[in-house]
C-alpha positions, 0 to 999 in steps of 0.5 A, a space after each residue: 093533254 100531255 101527249 106532245 102533239 102539235 096542231 098540224 099533227 092532230 089535223 093530219 090524223 084526219 087523213 090517216 085512214 086515206 094515207 094507206 100504209 105510208 107513215 107520212 103525208 103527201 104535199 097535197 094532203 098537207 096543202 089540204 090541211 092548211 086550207 082547212 086550218 085557214 078556213 077555221 082560223 087556226 093556221 097560225 097555230 100549226 106548230 103549237 102543242 094542243 095543250 097550249 090552246 084555249 078550249 075554242 081553239 081546241 074545238 076548231 082543231 078537232 073540227 079541222 081533223 074531221 074536215 080534212 077527210 072531206 066528210 059528207 056527214 059530221 056527228 058532233 057532240 056538244 061542239 060549243 061546250 066550254 067556249 065563250 059566246 063569240 067562239 060559240 057563235 063563230 062555230 055555229 056560223 061555220 057549221 052553217 057554212 059547211 052545211 050549205 057546202 053540202 055537209 050534213 051536220 048532226 049535233 047534240 047541244 043543250 044551248 037552246 038559244 044558240 040553236 034557235 038563232 043559228 040552226 035550221 032544223 031541230 029534233 027534240 029527243 027524250 027516250 024517243 023523238 018528241 018533235 022535229 022541225 024549224 026552231 020557231 015551230 019546235 021551241 014551244 013551252 009544251 014541246 020543251 016541257 015534254 023534252 026536258 020535264 021542266 016548264 020553260 018560257 019561250 019569248 019571241 020578239 022581232 023574229 028572235 026566239 029566247 028560252 028560259 027555264 021557269 023557276 021551281 015553285 016549292 010549297 
């Protein structure tokens, strides 16, 4: 975090593989990066150092770095970890938009309630695939217990699925 790099420079790193041997970016590449940053709501941060940003802003910068290369597939490890609830929801809505734009998105998360509310397909894994399908089909006490080795309550109210870990009973 002490490396003196700006948001703009981090995002442009996503174009490095396509830039060839030239050490500078073209006007078109900078414009494309600006469009991605604008879509992610971070264009005003272009000149700031990465260390000055909040966790949610940093997550958006790293997502912009990936998106600027026009990927067909995004692999994201806990993309909403360490961010506030609003940022998490904004990020999940954005990922949904990107998915509808034709980008395949695979992500890991332990935020089951956020997944149930935002994502169309879930794969539960624990030493192999336990189950896969729409959240309302997959988030059952039985499947979650096989996945997490812990009993969980699943409450569905007016189409909204909520998951809560059961308290451990000792004795």
